[in-house]
C-alpha positions in Angstrom: 4.1 -16.8 11.2 2.6 -17.7 7.8 -0.7 -19.6 7.7 -0.7 -23.3 7.0 -1.3 -24.1 3.3 -4.8 -25.1 2.3 -4.7 -28.4 0.4 -6.9 -29.0 -2.7 -9.0 -31.4 -0.6 -9.6 -28.7 2.1 -10.2 -25.9 -0.4 -13.7 -27.2 -1.5 -13.8 -24.9 -4.5 -14.5 -21.1 -4.6 -17.8 -19.6 -3.6 -19.7 -17.2 -5.8 -20.0 -13.8 -4.2 -22.1 -12.2 -6.9 -23.0 -12.5 -10.6 -21.3 -9.6 -12.3 -22.9 -9.5 -15.7 -25.7 -7.0 -14.7 -23.8 -5.0 -12.2 -23.2 -1.3 -12.7 -19.7 0.0 -12.2 -20.6 1.5 -8.9 -22.1 -1.8 -7.7 -19.1 -3.8 -8.9 -16.7 -1.4 -7.1 -18.8 -1.8 -3.9 -18.4 -5.6 -4.0 -14.7 -5.2 -4.6 -14.4 -3.3 -1.4 -15.7 -6.3 0.5 -12.2 -7.9 0.2 -8.9 -8.1 -1.6 -8.9 -8.6 -5.3 -6.0 -9.9 -7.5 -5.0 -6.4 -8.8 -4.9 -5.2 -5.1 -2.2 -7.6 -4.0 0.9 -5.8 -5.5 0.0 -2.7 -3.5 -0.3 -4.4 -0.2 3.0 -6.3 -0.9 4.7 -3.0 -1.6 5.6 -3.9 -5.2 3.1 -1.9 -7.2 4.5 0.8 -9.5 1.2 2.7 -9.4 -0.1 2.9 -5.8 0.8 2.4 -2.2 -0.7 0.1 0.4 -2.2 3.2 2.0 -3.9 4.1 -1.3 -5.4 0.6 -1.3 -6.5 1.1 2.3 -8.3 4.3 1.4 -9.9 2.6 -1.5 -11.3 -0.3 0.6 -12.8 2.2 3.1 -14.2 4.3 0.2 -12.2 7.3 1.3 -12.1 9.4 -1.9 -8.9 11.2 -2.7 -9.0 15.0 -2.6 -7.3 15.1 -6.0 -8.1 12.2 -8.3 -6.9 13.1 -11.7 -6.5 10.0 -13.8 -3.9 11.1 -16.4 -3.7 7.5 -17.6 -7.4 7.1 -18.3 -6.8 6.5 -22.1 -4.4 3.6 -21.5 -6.9 2.1 -19.0 -9.8 2.4 -21.4 -7.7 1.0 -24.3 -6.7 -2.0 -22.1 -10.4 -2.7 -21.3 -11.5 -2.3 -25.0 -8.7 -4.6 -26.2 -9.3 -7.5 -23.8 -11.5 -9.5 -26.1 -9.1 -9.1 -29.0 -6.1 -10.2 -26.9 -8.0 -13.2 -25.6 -8.8 -14.1 -29.2 -5.1 -13.8 -30.1 -4.2 -16.1 -27.2 -6.7 -18.7 -28.3 -5.4 -18.5 -31.9 -1.8 -18.9 -30.9 -2.3 -21.7 -28.4 -5.3 -23.5 -29.7 -6.8 -23.5 -26.2 -10.4 -22.8 -25.6 -10.9 -19.5 -23.8 -14.1 -18.5 -22.0 -15.5 -16.0 -19.5 -17.4 -16.5 -16.3 -19.2 -13.3 -15.2 -18.9 -13.9 -11.5 -16.9 -12.6 -8.6 -15.5 -15.5 -6.5 -14.5 -15.8 -2.8 -12.0 -18.1 -1.2 -14.0 -20.7 0.9 -11.8 -20.2 4.0 -10.6 -16.7 3.6 -13.7 -14.7 2.4 -11.8 -11.5 2.1 -9.9 -13.1 -0.9 -11.8 -12.2 -4.0 -11.3 -13.0 -7.7 -12.9 -11.5 -10.8 -10.9 -13.3 -13.4 -10.5 -12.0 -17.0 -10.8 -15.3 -18.7 -10.6 -19.1 -18.1 -8.8 -21.6 -20.3 -9.9 -25.1 -21.0 -6.8 -27.2 -21.3 -6.5 -30.4 -23.5 -6.4 -32.6 -20.4 -9.7 -31.3 -19.2 -8.3 -29.1 -16.5 -8.9 -25.4 -16.1 -6.3 -22.5 -16.1 -6.6 -18.8 -15.7 -5.9 -16.2 -18.4 -5.0 -12.6 -17.5 -5.1 -10.1 -20.3 -2.5 -7.2 -20.3 -1.7 -4.4 -22.7 1.4 -2.2 -22.7 3.4 0.0 -25.0 6.4 -1.1 -27.1 9.0 0.4 -24.7 7.5 -1.4 -21.7 7.6 -4.8 -23.2 11.1 -5.3 -21.7 9.5 -5.7 -18.3 8.6 -9.2 -19.4 12.2 -10.2 -19.5 14.7 -10.3 -16.6 18.5 -10.8 -17.3 17.6 -12.2 -20.7 15.1 -14.7 -19.3 11.4 -14.8 -19.9 9.5 -13.6 -16.8 6.2 -12.1 -15.5 6.5 -8.7 -13.9 6.2 -9.2 -10.1 3.2 -6.9 -9.8 1.3 -9.1 -12.3 2.6 -12.4 -10.9 1.1 -11.6 -7.5 -2.3 -11.1 -9.2 -2.1 -14.5 -10.9 -1.1 -16.3 -7.8 -3.9 -14.7 -5.8 -6.4 -15.9 -8.5 -4.9 -19.4 -8.4 -5.4 -19.6 -4.7 -9.0 -18.4 -4.8 -10.0 -20.6 -7.7 -7.9 -23.6 -6.7 -6.2 -24.0 -10.1 -2.6 -24.8 -10.8 -1.8 -22.8 -13.9 -2.1 -19.1 -14.9 -1.4 -17.7 -18.3 -0.7 -14.1 -19.2 -1.1 -12.6 -22.7 0.2 -9.1 -23.2 -0.3 -7.1 -26.4 2.4 -4.4 -27.0 1.8 -3.6 -30.7 -0.9 -3.8 -33.3 -0.5 -7.3 -34.7 -0.6 -10.9 -33.5 3.2 -11.2 -33.5 3.5 -8.4 -31.0 2.1 -10.3 -28.1 3.8 -12.0 -25.2 2.5 -15.2 -23.6 3.8 -16.4 -20.2 2.7 -19.1 -17.8 3.2 -19.5 -14.1 2.5 -22.6 -12.0 1.1 -22.6 -8.5 3.7 -22.1 -5.7 2.6 -23.3 -2.3 5.3 -21.3 -0.4 4.5 -18.1 -2.2 0.8 -18.6 -1.7 1.2 -19.3 2.0 3.1 -16.1 2.6 0.8 -14.1 0.3 -2.3 -15.2 2.2 -0.6 -14.3 5.5 0.2 -10.8 4.4 -3.2 -10.3 2.8 -4.9 -11.4 6.1 -2.7 -9.0 8.1 -3.6 -6.1 5.8 -7.3 -6.9 5.9 -7.7 -7.7 9.6 -5.1 -5.3 11.1 -5.6 -2.3 8.9 -8.9 -2.3 7.0 -11.1 -3.8 9.7 -9.5 -1.7 12.4 -9.3 1.4 10.3 -5.6 1.7 10.9 -3.6 3.2 8.0 -0.6 1.1 6.9 2.7 2.9 7.0 4.3 4.3 3.9 7.2 2.1 2.9 7.2 2.5 -0.9 9.4 4.5 -3.3 9.6 8.1 -2.3 8.0 9.5 -5.4 5.0 7.1 -5.1 4.5 8.1 -1.5 4.7 11.9 -2.2 2.2 11.5 -5.0 -0.1 9.5 -2.6 0.1 12.2 0.0 -0.7 14.9 -2.6 -3.8 13.1 -3.8 -5.1 12.6 -0.3 -4.2 15.9 1.3 -4.8 18.2 -1.6 -3.2 21.7 -2.1 -1.0 23.3 0.6 -2.7 25.4 3.2 -0.5 28.3 4.5 -2.9 28.8 7.4 -2.5 25.2 8.6 -0.8 24.9 12.0 2.9 24.1 12.2 3.7 20.4 12.6 6.2 19.3 15.3 8.2 16.2 14.4 8.6 13.5 17.0 12.0 11.8 17.8 11.5 9.2 15.1 10.8 11.8 12.4 13.6 14.1 13.7 16.0 11.2 13.2 14.8 10.8 9.6 15.4 14.6 9.1 19.0 14.3 10.5 19.7 11.5 8.0 18.2 13.5 5.2 20.5 16.4 6.0 23.5 14.0 6.0 22.5 12.7 2.6 22.0 16.2 1.4 25.6 17.1 2.2 26.9 13.9 0.5 24.8 14.9 -2.6 26.4 18.4 -2.6 29.9 16.9 -2.6 28.9 14.5 -5.4 27.3 17.3 -7.4 30.5 19.5 -7.0 32.5 16.7 -8.6 29.9 16.3 -11.3 29.9 20.0 -12.0 33.6 20.1 -12.4 33.4 17.2 -14.9 30.6 18.9 -16.8 32.6 22.1 -17.1 35.6 20.2 -18.6 33.2 18.5 -21.0 31.7 21.9 -22.0 35.2 23.3 -22.7 36.1 20.3 -24.9 32.7 20.5 -26.7 33.2 24.2 -27.3 36.5 23.6 -29.0 34.9 21.0 -31.3 31.9 23.2 -32.1 34.0 26.2 -32.8 35.9 24.2 -35.4 32.7 22.9 -37.1 31.3 26.4 -37.6 28.1 26.1 -39.7 28.7 22.5 -40.5 26.3 19.9 -38.9 28.7 17.0 -39.1 32.4 16.2 -38.5 34.3 13.0 -38.7 37.6 11.6 -37.3 39.4 8.3 -36.7 41.2 7.0 -33.6 42.6 3.5 -33.1 40.8 2.2 -36.1 37.4 3.5 -35.0 35.5 6.0 -37.1 33.7 8.7 -35.2 30.8 10.8 -36.6 30.0 14.0 -34.7 26.7 15.8 -35.4 25.6 19.2 -34.3 22.1 19.5 -35.8 19.5 22.2 -35.2 16.5 21.3 -33.1 13.5 23.5 -33.2 10.8 23.4 -30.6 7.7 25.5 -30.5 7.2 27.7 -27.4 6.1 31.0 -26.1 8.6 33.1 -24.2 7.6 34.8 -21.0 7.2 38.3 -22.5 4.9 37.1 -25.2 2.9 35.1 -22.7 2.3 38.2 -20.6 1.2 40.2 -23.7 -1.2 37.4 -24.6 -2.7 37.6 -21.1 -3.0 41.4 -21.4 -4.3 41.6 -24.9 -6.4 38.4 -25.1 -7.3 37.4 -21.6 -10.1 35.1 -22.8 -7.8 33.1 -25.0 -5.2 33.0 -22.2 -7.6 31.6 -19.7 -8.9 29.0 -22.2 -5.5 27.5 -23.0 -3.1 28.3 -20.1 -3.2 26.0 -17.1 -1.6 26.8 -13.8 0.0 23.8 -12.0 1.1 23.7 -8.4 4.0 21.9 -6.9 5.5 22.0 -3.4 9.2 22.8 -2.8 10.8 20.9 0.2 13.4 22.9 2.0 15.3 22.6 5.3 17.0 25.6 7.0 18.5 26.0 10.5 16.6 28.5 12.7 19.5 30.1 14.7 17.2 32.5 16.6 15.4 29.8 18.5 18.2 27.3 18.8 
């Protein structure tokens, strides 16, 4: 059952684990592995869109992934570089004083709860709040609304609530920049929630004590694509010489369910294919009538319809030209062509051994 909540009187204020101003990145990461930080919480709760609880487990034990390609390194670097600017925008828009404390903090009763806060805010009443800086692209700004209401994405909310618990403060602000001017920022605030915090601490403690300390990997429970990507990173390329795996009863049951869903998908795809064929026939009749024209118009029930059939040109190299390039200019081919590997999942019935 969840832990009892720690009152403000019992909290006693956070402890300082280490001064971070002079730490190298390697030293900073080593201190982060001593506990659970705010940005870790979403993964252990199973709500992170970027990594699984097992990825977090591997990170805490410093188990390096076999394949660790950071395709998003530019966005990560941009977010880091823009932090001071976004903090300045928040200060300008709110009038609140913003400042940094170059320290990594520990919860006084749960030392595995760590906090390395972006910024702190001095409020007019003399109290302190937390400010978390975020950057995103224009298309992702909608994540800050839910059913038309202002919100904080759940994976960021968990980070803010973790920090409020460690620092014993009641308010946390988020400032997210999604464009290149002051008006393209989103400011949100959340208040401390005792019930959420109680459950969060319970789950964090379970992860730390029953998985990290015992070196017991947590099960995969996240979205399938996220899990498969995690497995790929930590196992590396396929090995045709590796021994055959025998599924136990639990995994065999999962396989049977997979095959059932596969059949359902085939039926649905057959219906979809029939609909698509009908659509293609109708489209062909319209295109045949348009000839070389790129636009057609019509009216039905007072509604005007505009149909366009515009040319779209995309650069590319066909297979034959690519083979000629490899033959005639192998140095150029090797310099610019990359070979990617993917693994195809397939199930077939072995009638010989059944």
